[in-house]
DRENROFI-849051 format. One line per field, with one value per residue (C-alpha): residue number from 0; residue in three letters; x, y, z. Coordinates in Angstrom, 3 decimals. Layout:
// DRENROFI-849051
n <- NUM, ...
res <- ala, ...
u <- X, ...
v <- Y, ...
w <- Z, ...
***
This chain:
// DRENROFI-849051
n <- 0, 1, 2, 3, 4, 5, 6, 7, 8, 9, 10, 11, 12, 13, 14, 15, 16, 17, 18, 19, 20, 21, 22, 23, 24, 25, 26, 27, 28, 29, 30, 31, 32, 33, 34, 35, 36, 37, 38, 39, 40, 41, 42, 43, 44, 45, 46, 47, 48, 49, 50, 51, 52, 53, 54, 55, 56, 57, 58, 59, 60, 61, 62, 63, 64, 65, 66, 67, 68, 69, 70, 71, 72, 73, 74, 75, 76, 77, 78, 79, 80, 81, 82, 83, 84, 85, 86, 87, 88, 89, 90, 91, 92, 93, 94, 95, 96, 97, 98, 99, 100, 101, 102, 103, 104, 105, 106, 107, 108, 109, 110, 111, 112, 113, 114, 115, 116, 117, 118, 119, 120, 121, 122, 123, 124, 125, 126, 127, 128, 129, 130, 131, 132, 133, 134, 135, 136, 137, 138, 139, 140, 141, 142, 143, 144, 145, 146, 147, 148, 149, 150, 151, 152, 153, 154, 155, 156, 157, 158, 159, 160, 161, 162, 163, 164, 165, 166, 167, 168, 169, 170, 171, 172, 173, 174, 175, 176, 177, 178, 179, 180, 181, 182, 183, 184, 185, 186, 187, 188, 189, 190, 191, 192, 193, 194, 195, 196, 197, 198, 199, 200, 201, 202, 203, 204, 205, 206, 207, 208, 209, 210, 211, 212, 213, 214, 215, 216, 217, 218, 219, 220, 221, 222, 223, 224, 225, 226, 227, 228, 229, 230, 231, 232, 233, 234, 235, 236, 237, 238, 239, 240, 241, 242, 243, 244, 245, 246, 247, 248, 249, 250, 251, 252, 253, 254, 255, 256, 257, 258, 259, 260, 261, 262, 263, 264, 265, 266, 267, 268, 269, 270, 271, 272, 273, 274, 275, 276, 277, 278, 279, 280, 281, 282, 283, 284, 285, 286, 287, 288, 289, 290, 291, 292, 293, 294, 295, 296, 297, 298, 299, 300, 301, 302, 303, 304, 305, 306, 307, 308, 309, 310, 311, 312, 313, 314, 315, 316, 317, 318, 319, 320, 321, 322, 323, 324, 325, 326, 327, 328, 329, 330
res <- met, lys, val, leu, leu, ile, asn, ser, asp, tyr, gly, pro, asp, tyr, leu, ala, asp, leu, val, asn, tyr, tyr, phe, ile, ser, asn, arg, tyr, glu, val, tyr, thr, asn, his, arg, leu, asp, phe, met, phe, asn, asp, phe, lys, asn, lys, ser, asp, leu, tyr, gly, lys, gly, phe, thr, leu, tyr, gly, lys, leu, glu, ser, ser, leu, lys, ser, ser, val, ser, val, leu, thr, lys, glu, glu, ile, leu, asp, ser, val, lys, asn, tyr, asp, leu, ile, ile, phe, thr, ser, ile, gln, arg, asn, phe, lys, asn, asn, ser, leu, lys, ser, ser, phe, phe, asn, pro, ile, lys, lys, thr, asn, pro, asn, lys, asp, ile, tyr, val, ile, asp, gly, glu, asp, his, gln, leu, val, asp, glu, asp, ile, ala, ser, lys, ser, lys, tyr, phe, lys, arg, glu, leu, ile, glu, lys, tyr, lys, ser, lys, ala, ser, pro, ile, ser, phe, cys, phe, pro, glu, asn, glu, leu, his, ser, glu, arg, ile, glu, ile, lys, asp, lys, thr, gln, leu, leu, ala, pro, met, asp, pro, arg, phe, leu, asn, ser, tyr, ile, tyr, asp, glu, gln, gly, tyr, tyr, glu, gln, tyr, ser, lys, ser, ile, phe, gly, thr, thr, ile, lys, lys, ala, gly, trp, asp, cys, met, arg, his, tyr, glu, ile, leu, ser, val, asn, thr, leu, leu, phe, phe, pro, gly, ile, glu, asp, lys, pro, lys, leu, thr, met, ile, asn, phe, pro, ser, lys, leu, gln, ile, glu, ile, asn, lys, leu, phe, lys, lys, leu, ile, leu, asn, glu, gln, asn, val, asp, thr, leu, glu, gln, ile, arg, ser, arg, tyr, tyr, thr, lys, asn, arg, phe, leu, gly, gly, ile, lys, arg, val, ser, ile, lys, leu, ser, lys, ile, asn, ile, leu, glu, asn, asn, met, asn, lys, leu, glu, lys, leu, asn, leu, glu, phe, gln, asn, trp, phe, ile, val, glu, gly, leu, thr, ser, ser, tyr, asp, lys, leu, phe, lys
u <- 113.714, 116.230, 114.842, 116.503, 115.583, 116.403, 116.581, 117.009, 119.782, 117.602, 115.875, 114.221, 111.091, 108.668, 107.061, 110.409, 111.934, 108.968, 109.430, 113.123, 112.192, 109.711, 112.144, 115.108, 113.347, 111.610, 115.209, 114.902, 117.984, 118.208, 120.346, 120.397, 122.190, 121.897, 121.601, 119.667, 121.947, 119.627, 117.347, 119.957, 120.456, 124.110, 123.158, 124.239, 122.317, 118.938, 117.200, 118.419, 116.246, 112.838, 110.382, 113.239, 113.737, 110.887, 109.169, 111.084, 114.678, 117.617, 115.382, 116.959, 119.707, 123.021, 123.902, 121.194, 123.371, 125.206, 121.925, 121.930, 124.375, 125.249, 125.943, 127.125, 124.940, 126.944, 126.405, 122.720, 122.172, 124.204, 122.183, 118.597, 117.411, 118.532, 115.929, 112.514, 111.396, 112.627, 111.168, 111.885, 110.930, 110.978, 110.590, 110.254, 113.535, 117.180, 120.260, 123.650, 121.874, 120.388, 116.683, 116.092, 114.094, 116.953, 119.678, 118.135, 114.439, 114.920, 118.159, 116.572, 113.406, 115.272, 117.237, 114.583, 111.349, 109.294, 110.677, 107.968, 109.082, 107.322, 107.370, 106.477, 105.512, 105.218, 105.293, 102.732, 101.544, 98.907, 100.763, 101.581, 104.593, 102.216, 105.226, 106.683, 103.117, 102.572, 105.728, 105.587, 103.307, 102.946, 101.723, 100.866, 100.286, 98.187, 96.131, 93.144, 90.570, 92.183, 94.977, 92.994, 93.686, 97.292, 98.291, 97.233, 97.048, 99.590, 99.663, 101.965, 101.808, 103.463, 106.646, 105.320, 108.386, 108.290, 104.934, 104.898, 104.196, 102.291, 99.042, 96.603, 93.012, 90.538, 88.789, 92.145, 93.466, 93.826, 93.113, 90.664, 92.905, 96.670, 98.375, 100.474, 98.523, 99.937, 97.893, 100.152, 103.799, 104.275, 103.077, 106.122, 108.118, 108.519, 111.335, 110.369, 109.476, 107.481, 105.712, 104.352, 103.550, 101.331, 99.276, 99.372, 97.642, 94.892, 91.756, 92.056, 95.006, 94.423, 95.720, 95.110, 95.948, 99.234, 101.029, 99.500, 96.473, 98.646, 100.727, 102.857, 101.185, 97.924, 99.547, 101.647, 98.511, 96.706, 99.731, 99.328, 95.610, 94.446, 91.549, 92.057, 90.438, 90.730, 88.960, 88.330, 88.536, 85.328, 87.294, 89.776, 90.096, 88.578, 91.731, 94.077, 94.476, 91.880, 91.696, 91.307, 87.902, 86.614, 82.859, 84.144, 86.430, 83.523, 81.432, 84.308, 84.848, 81.222, 81.539, 84.787, 82.946, 80.105, 82.429, 84.507, 82.073, 78.700, 77.733, 77.094, 80.900, 81.218, 78.293, 79.030, 76.821, 75.750, 74.741, 72.681, 71.005, 70.252, 68.562, 66.055, 64.878, 61.596, 59.484, 61.298, 64.563, 66.378, 64.457, 63.527, 67.101, 68.553, 66.166, 66.941, 70.594, 70.732, 68.810, 71.270, 74.405, 73.417, 73.814, 76.727, 79.537, 79.335, 82.690, 81.663, 78.186, 79.950, 82.685, 81.069, 80.748, 84.336, 85.594, 83.559, 84.743, 88.365, 88.149, 86.890, 89.670, 92.297, 91.130, 91.603, 95.046, 96.204, 95.176, 95.821, 97.940, 101.171, 103.926, 102.651, 100.000, 102.602, 102.595, 99.729, 101.461, 104.862, 104.002
v <- 101.222, 104.081, 107.169, 110.508, 112.554, 116.364, 117.348, 120.620, 121.080, 123.267, 120.828, 118.798, 118.929, 116.227, 115.770, 115.664, 113.449, 111.004, 110.638, 109.873, 107.431, 105.746, 105.133, 104.170, 101.969, 100.082, 99.514, 101.415, 102.355, 106.091, 108.843, 112.451, 115.719, 115.598, 112.645, 113.386, 111.960, 112.867, 110.070, 107.188, 105.648, 106.818, 110.469, 112.347, 115.061, 114.066, 115.956, 119.203, 118.548, 120.077, 118.290, 116.988, 114.312, 112.251, 109.609, 109.862, 110.806, 108.626, 105.541, 104.034, 101.547, 103.248, 100.279, 101.779, 104.792, 102.549, 102.465, 106.193, 107.474, 111.236, 112.953, 116.460, 118.743, 117.967, 114.231, 114.637, 116.777, 114.317, 111.261, 112.587, 110.174, 107.062, 107.577, 105.993, 108.690, 112.256, 113.854, 117.217, 116.596, 120.261, 122.464, 125.903, 125.497, 126.000, 123.883, 125.508, 128.952, 128.638, 127.733, 124.206, 125.855, 127.679, 125.297, 121.879, 122.167, 124.581, 123.051, 119.546, 120.664, 122.732, 119.746, 117.094, 118.917, 115.675, 114.060, 113.580, 115.288, 115.034, 118.168, 118.018, 121.248, 120.559, 124.230, 125.326, 128.033, 127.594, 129.259, 127.099, 127.889, 128.139, 128.227, 124.962, 123.445, 124.041, 121.901, 119.145, 116.754, 119.196, 117.906, 120.389, 119.504, 122.540, 122.531, 124.755, 125.138, 128.049, 125.605, 122.459, 122.620, 123.008, 120.565, 117.387, 116.780, 114.990, 114.374, 113.394, 109.813, 107.626, 105.683, 102.193, 100.528, 102.504, 101.319, 100.228, 96.448, 96.945, 98.510, 99.154, 98.491, 101.295, 99.590, 99.082, 102.602, 104.380, 108.070, 109.937, 112.722, 112.598, 115.475, 116.651, 119.402, 121.533, 124.537, 124.668, 124.975, 123.940, 120.372, 119.841, 118.065, 114.473, 112.575, 110.217, 107.258, 109.302, 111.206, 107.994, 106.292, 109.204, 108.937, 105.166, 104.879, 107.683, 107.275, 110.655, 112.833, 116.591, 117.794, 121.067, 123.144, 124.921, 126.781, 124.242, 121.723, 118.724, 117.629, 114.761, 114.744, 113.552, 110.354, 109.924, 109.788, 107.355, 105.105, 104.003, 103.246, 106.558, 108.663, 112.449, 115.329, 117.825, 121.065, 123.236, 120.266, 121.547, 124.478, 122.320, 123.186, 120.346, 119.545, 119.653, 116.266, 115.197, 111.583, 112.452, 111.255, 114.735, 113.573, 110.760, 113.244, 115.587, 112.754, 111.813, 115.478, 115.568, 112.389, 113.771, 116.938, 114.926, 112.752, 115.622, 118.273, 116.477, 117.540, 114.044, 113.626, 116.016, 115.088, 113.743, 111.191, 113.850, 116.265, 113.402, 112.825, 116.401, 116.880, 114.027, 114.679, 112.670, 112.286, 108.864, 110.365, 107.124, 104.813, 107.443, 108.757, 105.237, 104.642, 107.918, 107.617, 104.157, 105.409, 108.376, 106.220, 103.964, 107.108, 108.582, 106.619, 108.248, 106.739, 103.166, 103.638, 104.910, 102.352, 100.385, 103.602, 104.607, 101.156, 101.333, 104.755, 103.797, 100.676, 102.995, 105.350, 102.667, 100.985, 104.433, 104.946, 101.552, 102.290, 106.033, 107.021, 104.973, 105.580, 102.570, 105.111, 106.669, 103.474, 104.973, 108.157, 106.917, 103.559
w <- 69.766, 69.584, 71.529, 71.575, 74.569, 74.473, 78.080, 79.749, 82.281, 84.368, 86.675, 88.251, 86.204, 87.128, 83.816, 81.811, 84.586, 84.474, 80.713, 81.278, 83.942, 81.684, 78.791, 80.914, 83.360, 80.346, 79.002, 75.707, 73.912, 75.003, 73.555, 74.996, 75.163, 78.895, 81.391, 84.409, 87.133, 89.933, 88.719, 89.787, 93.196, 93.408, 93.286, 96.359, 98.278, 96.840, 99.898, 98.258, 95.188, 94.821, 96.864, 98.857, 96.136, 97.022, 94.968, 91.624, 92.393, 93.281, 92.253, 89.100, 89.389, 88.480, 86.260, 83.977, 83.252, 80.499, 78.566, 78.175, 75.665, 75.964, 72.679, 71.743, 69.897, 66.464, 67.105, 67.681, 64.522, 62.377, 63.562, 63.670, 61.049, 63.123, 65.936, 66.106, 68.622, 69.109, 72.232, 73.668, 77.366, 78.566, 75.533, 77.341, 79.241, 78.452, 77.898, 78.630, 78.985, 75.381, 74.640, 73.501, 70.680, 69.238, 69.963, 68.972, 67.816, 64.972, 63.569, 63.571, 62.000, 59.374, 58.196, 58.800, 58.138, 57.689, 60.888, 63.665, 66.868, 70.170, 72.288, 76.039, 77.955, 81.542, 82.929, 85.435, 83.352, 80.425, 77.474, 74.539, 72.104, 68.856, 66.545, 67.865, 68.084, 64.534, 63.613, 66.269, 68.268, 71.160, 74.647, 77.370, 80.868, 81.871, 78.595, 78.258, 75.509, 73.741, 72.685, 72.083, 68.213, 68.677, 71.468, 73.324, 77.079, 79.144, 82.912, 85.758, 86.914, 89.631, 88.756, 88.592, 89.924, 93.035, 94.204, 97.897, 98.280, 101.591, 101.396, 104.290, 103.262, 104.109, 106.989, 108.665, 108.609, 111.793, 111.159, 109.045, 107.569, 107.022, 109.093, 106.012, 104.440, 101.597, 102.694, 105.794, 105.566, 109.290, 108.021, 105.826, 108.566, 107.013, 105.649, 102.566, 104.875, 107.312, 104.427, 102.950, 106.311, 107.449, 104.149, 104.182, 107.580, 106.531, 104.711, 103.280, 102.155, 101.378, 97.990, 96.277, 93.007, 93.552, 90.758, 88.393, 88.748, 88.207, 91.086, 92.200, 95.502, 93.984, 92.737, 95.835, 97.961, 95.705, 95.530, 99.100, 98.691, 100.285, 98.950, 97.960, 99.671, 96.803, 97.430, 94.371, 92.103, 90.319, 88.887, 87.015, 83.270, 81.103, 79.283, 82.201, 83.994, 81.210, 82.455, 86.143, 87.573, 88.569, 89.197, 91.329, 93.209, 93.804, 95.402, 97.480, 98.711, 99.751, 101.732, 103.445, 104.377, 105.898, 107.870, 109.270, 109.719, 110.885, 114.143, 115.271, 115.235, 118.241, 120.288, 123.651, 125.526, 128.110, 125.356, 123.698, 127.127, 127.889, 124.502, 125.044, 128.627, 129.527, 132.797, 133.079, 132.413, 132.955, 130.610, 128.092, 127.956, 127.476, 124.607, 122.949, 123.423, 121.959, 118.830, 118.553, 119.077, 116.241, 114.108, 115.828, 114.264, 110.806, 109.702, 110.406, 108.822, 105.609, 105.345, 102.482, 100.517, 101.269, 100.210, 96.933, 96.129, 96.841, 94.641, 91.798, 92.250, 92.562, 89.202, 87.646, 89.205, 87.893, 84.324, 84.124, 87.121, 86.538, 84.149, 82.084, 80.963, 78.539, 76.394, 74.383, 73.892, 72.791, 71.138
***
C-alpha cells in the first residue's frame, strides 16, 4: 500500500507523530513532504523535544528512513492519483510557514475532487475547520457534540513496539501512588528510565486533563500495568477519547480515594487501644484491637478488586490503547 503523509514541519505533534510511527513501523511504502527525523534513533538532542522526547521519539530504527520518500510539492501534486491513502497528519499547522490547507489540501482537492483524503486534527482546542471537514474524512482528537456530523473521533495511543517486556503485577508493587504528579511542576524530575520505573512499581499513577483531555501520560501509565487516578474524568466530553472506559475509571477513582483517604490508614495501635477502653483494659483492648486490625489494612483487603479492575483496564488498553488500534481507521 502506498501512503502519502502530508506533515507539518512545526512539531512534535503527538497525534501526527503516532500516525507516522504507525505507518513506518508497519513498513508501509510511505511518501511525504517532510520526514520527521526526530522519530528515528539517530536523532540527536531528543531531550530538547516536547515532553523530553519520552516514549515516541528516537525509537524507530534509522534504517527505516529508506522506506520514507521525501517529495517536493510539485512531485506530490503530480502523483496524487498513485496513492492508496492520502493523510494530512496535522491539518491546522504549517509547512514552510504556509498553511497545509492552502499549500497542499486545496490544490489536491481542486485537481482531484473525488479523491478521498483523510485529515487529522490533533490540536488541544475543540474547533473544527468546517470547510475542510466538508471535503474530507476529518478526524478530531478533542471532538465535541457540536461537530459530531462533521468529524469523527480519534485518540492518542501507545507505540506498540515500545511496550516494556517486564511488568510488575499489582500485588507485587511497592508503592500506592507514583510520585510523578502533573499537577505539581516540582515532580518533573525524571529521565525516561526513571519516569517509567516510578510508575511501574506503583499501583496508581495520577493523570489529569491539561490543555486537552487526551494525553500521552494516560497511555504511558497504563503501559506498565499501573492504574490511573484520573480526577475530573466525569467531565470529559462524550466524543473525546470516545473509547476510553470512563465508567470503569470513575469506579477506580472511588477505590483510590477510599484507599488513600480512609481514616483507618492513619490510626496507630495506641489510638485504637484508647478508643476501646474497658474495665479489663488488657483483655478487652486486645480483643478490640484484633478486630480493628483485621480492617486496618485497606489495601490488602481490596487487592482482589484492584487486580480485577486492572485486568479490565489492561484488556481495554491492548485493544484500544496501542497503535494497532489505527488499523480500523486506515484499513
